[in-house]
Phi, psi and omega in degrees: 000138182280137175286171178302315182294318178294328179294320176295322175296315183302312183293321179300307184289333176295307182298316180292325176296318178296318180298314182296318180297315181298322183280337185245003174232181179260011182275134172289161182304316182299320179291322179296321181292345179263000176293150183252168178307326182292348182267001186303313182298316180300318183283333184296341181292346180273357184256138172250014179222188186259017184304310184289320181293320176296317179296321183298323175297325178282323177301322183293345179275349179292137179270082183206150175257006179293149188271352190295136177286325183239069184274178169287176181300331179260016171089004182275171179298128185274128186264142183306319181300317179293324177297319180298318178299317184289324176295318181299316180298318178296321175299315180297320178298325181273009180059043180237155176304138181282348178225143359290149179241003172286133184308321181289326185270345180299145176283163177297327179295321178297316180299314181299321180293325177294318177297328180289349177282351189305310183301312181299325179286325182269346185304320179305319180289316175306312182301315179301315183296312184290320178297319179294325179291321178297322178287314185283337180254327186254355181055035181281159175276157183302314182294329178290319180292317182298329186270004183288145173234160181308318182294348182277351182259117182244108183283341180289313179265358180054052180229158173243125178268123179250109184280321184245102180241172180296330180281358181063025178227142176300141182222157176243134181241130176298137180279127179297132182302330180287350181262349185299309184293307180298325181288323178298317179297312182294316185287341178301337184271352189249154173277159188307324182261007181292142173294148175290327188232127177229157176277178181294343178265358177095357178278154184291145178301156163241184185297335176299318184291325177295319176302315182296321180297314182297322179294324177291319179296315180300318179299316179295332179266004179073026181250155181235159177055039176256128178219170181302321181295321179291323178296318179299317178296323180296320178301313180300314182292323178293320176295320178297314180296331181276002176088014177289130179304150182303318181293330175294317178293322178296325175296315181295318182278351177059045173279131180288336180238123179303333180298329177299316180295319180295320180296326183265338188239350179264052173210157178280138183270322186202186181295332178296321178293317179297324182292322178297320178297314181299312182298332181270348182287129173229118184291153178293160186291326181239147181298145177282126180280000000 
């Protein structure tokens, strides 16, 4: 089932795929809307970009047995009139004239403007993913993630600058290598002082928005009771289980006092931890006198 954010992506890539097909093939809109999933490979030859393949990935998430390649949100046959209305709305969103809105009659400037909407339509999903990665790989606090701006990420030194921290002092955090590529691609779309994460109205996230993002990711994974604080704790426990020295964990979690790290992570959490200890225990060959 598509989430709200994924539904917006689905509709955008559906409309743009239909526009591209109509302009680059001899098929009229009505005929394109009657194409079936089995026609995907044949139609993809008309594309010089990833519009149709990206759309197909979203289409595959629809919970429907209907055969249409370009259906409605609930899998039914998509009608030309509804397509025209949706294209008109997209043109208005792109600050372009809403007419002409037939794909063949649209100007190249209109098409380019529609293609330019891609990042804004996909950004909510990108934000959820990157926020979750910062929490799960960097053990950051929710308010630290919410407050990030593009200028805080330094790819030369591979560091994240945290201006507002719990210690009330600026701090630098090493950037996890797995985040370098996705962050560089994402940040290429932003201006130097732009927030990494914004709401639908354009305002910068606060810690509540980070909690909501984590909740959505957890729901998609079938998990419950997952929040930023628990992810941070999990990173610490995983490091401890992996044999990372206490002072190393303290550095990553940026505890001013190593005793704080010991108090939170030098204890067994549940029966699973105790079982791991027992399974790894091997008694010495001779009794200790």
